[in-house]
N, C-alpha and C positions, 0 to 999 in steps of 0.2 A: 309553125304557121298553118292554120290559124290557132290561136290559143284562147282558153277561157279566161276572161278577165277584162278589165277596162283598158283604156289607152295607156295608162301608166305602166302596164305590164310590158307592152312593146317598147316603150321609152326606156324602161329599166333594162330590158334585155339587150337592146341594140345601141343605146347611148350611155347608159350607166345608171346606178341606183339613185344618184342625186337628181338626175333629170326625171326619172320616174317618179320620185317623191314630189318634185315640183309640179309635174303635169297632173298628178293625182289631186293635189290641193287646188290647183287652178281650175281643173274641171269641176271639182266639187263646188268651188266658188261660183262658177258660171251657172250651174243649175240652182244654186241657192238664190242667186239674183233673179233667175228666170221664174222660179217658184214664187218668190215674193212679189214680183210684178204681176204674175198671174192671179195671185190672191187679191191684190189691189184692184186689178181690172174686174175680177168677179164681184168684188164689193161694190164698185161703181155701177156695175150692171144691175145688181140686186137693188140698188137705191132707186132704180126706175119704178119698181113695184113697191118698195118699202122706203120711201124717202126719209122717214123719221128715224130709221136705224142707222147709226154711224157706220162708216166703211170698216173701221177696225173690228167691229163685232163680226161682220161677215168674214173677215180675214181669219179670225180665230176659229169660227165655225168650220170653214173649209180646211183650215190647217188641221183641225181635229179629225175631220173625215179622212183626209189623206194619211194622217198618222195611223188611224185605225185600220185603214186598208193595208198598210204596210206591215203592221205588227201582228195581225190576226194569222194570216198565212199567205204564202206566195200564190196559191191557187185563187184565194179570195181576191187578192190584189189584181191578178190577171183578169178575172171575171169582171171586177169593177171597172178596170181600165177599158175592157172590150165594150161594155155597155155605155160608158160615158163617151167613148170615142164614136160609137155608133150614133148616139144622140147628136154629137157635134157634126158628123158627116151629113146626117139627114137634114139638119138645120141649114148647113151651108148649101146643100143641093137645092133645098126649097127656096132659100134666099136667091140663088142664081136663077132658078126656073121662074118663080113668081115675078122677080124683078125684071127679067128679060121679057116676060109676057106683058108686063106693064109698059116697058120701054117701046115695044113694037106694036102696042095697041090691042093685044089679045084680051087684056083685062083693063078696066079703067084706072087712071091715076087717082090717088087719094084726094087731090085737090080739084079734080074734075078737068084738069088741063088736057090738051091734046097729047097724044103719044109723041115723045121727042125723037124716037129712033136713035141715031148716032149723032144728032145735031149738037148735043151738049159736049160730046167728046171732040168734035172737029170744029166747033164754032171759033175758037181762038187758036187753032193749030195744035200741033202735038206738044210743043214746048213753048208756051206763051211767056214763061218767066225765065227762059234760058236753061242752062244745064245745072246751075248751082242747086236748085231745089231737088233735082234728081239725086245729086251726090249727098245732100243732107238726109234725104229719106232713106238712102241706102244703109245707113246705120241701123235704123229700125228694121229694114227689110232683111239684112243679114242676120240680125238677132232672131227674127221670126223663123229663119231656116234652121236654127239649132235643133238638133235631134236627129236629123237625117244621117249623121255620121254613125249612129248606133247600129246601122245595118252591118258595118264592119265588125262590131263586137259580136253580133249574132252569128257570125260565121263560125265562131268557136263553139257554139252550142247547137248547131244545126246538123241533122243527120247527113244530108247531102248538100253541103255548101256550094259545090261546083254547079249544081242545078238550081238550088233555091235562091241563092244570093243574087245572081244576075236577074232573075225574075223580080225579086224584091226591089232591086235598083230601078229597073224599067218601070214597074208600076208606081214606085214612089215619084219618079219624074213626071209620069202622066198625071198623078194626083195633084202634084204641085202646080202643074200647068192649069189644070181644071179649076182648082180651088183658089189659087192666088190670082191668076190672070182673069178667070171667070168673074170673081167677085169685084175685081178692079173695073172691068168693063161694065158690070151691072151697076156699081156705085157711080162711076163716071157718067154713064148714060142717063141715070135717073136724076142726078143733081146738076142744076145749071151752074155754069162757071162764074157765079156772082155770089155775093154775101147773102146769107140767110138773115131773117129777122133776128135781131139781138146781136148782130155782129159776128155770128158763127160762120166759119168758112165751110164749104162743102168738102166731102171726102177727097175729091180730086184736086184740091187747091195746090198740092205739091206738084202734081203732074201738069 
């Protein structure tokens, strides 16, 4: 402890080879589903700019990119993941800052309306639909948190795990608070708690 390898290494060592085998396949299935859902989401996002291109085409394109990053070299994959993650982080931070500025009146709203402040969040109380929508959305929320467990795997490949891993855990928690809670406050503050034109519900409908 720690050891180099995925979770099935620990399961096989402390529970048995059969358990390790099962954990390995279940974890592979988890990330297969996660990757497929990410490809689909990326395809729908690309349809915003290219509505005439089917979603499956973008899925194939992004699948080919991910495959190429993995087969060329580990260094190339690490560099690609770093830059793609940097783009994502910058986008989320800009989303929070610009949205917060619009909510509190530092920049104008797109439709010209007055800055709502926190009125859209508190207008109907914290749980206007009870606790059931919260429990239903927890399925998606828990799925979104997958990946944080990889910090434990990194312990086996880190030079000073007793120093580096605690720092990684603390910074991960801080990032999750900023990115997840920050985007929820931004989205809930900008969207009124009523239906949009076309019958589409705002992002905060579940809350």
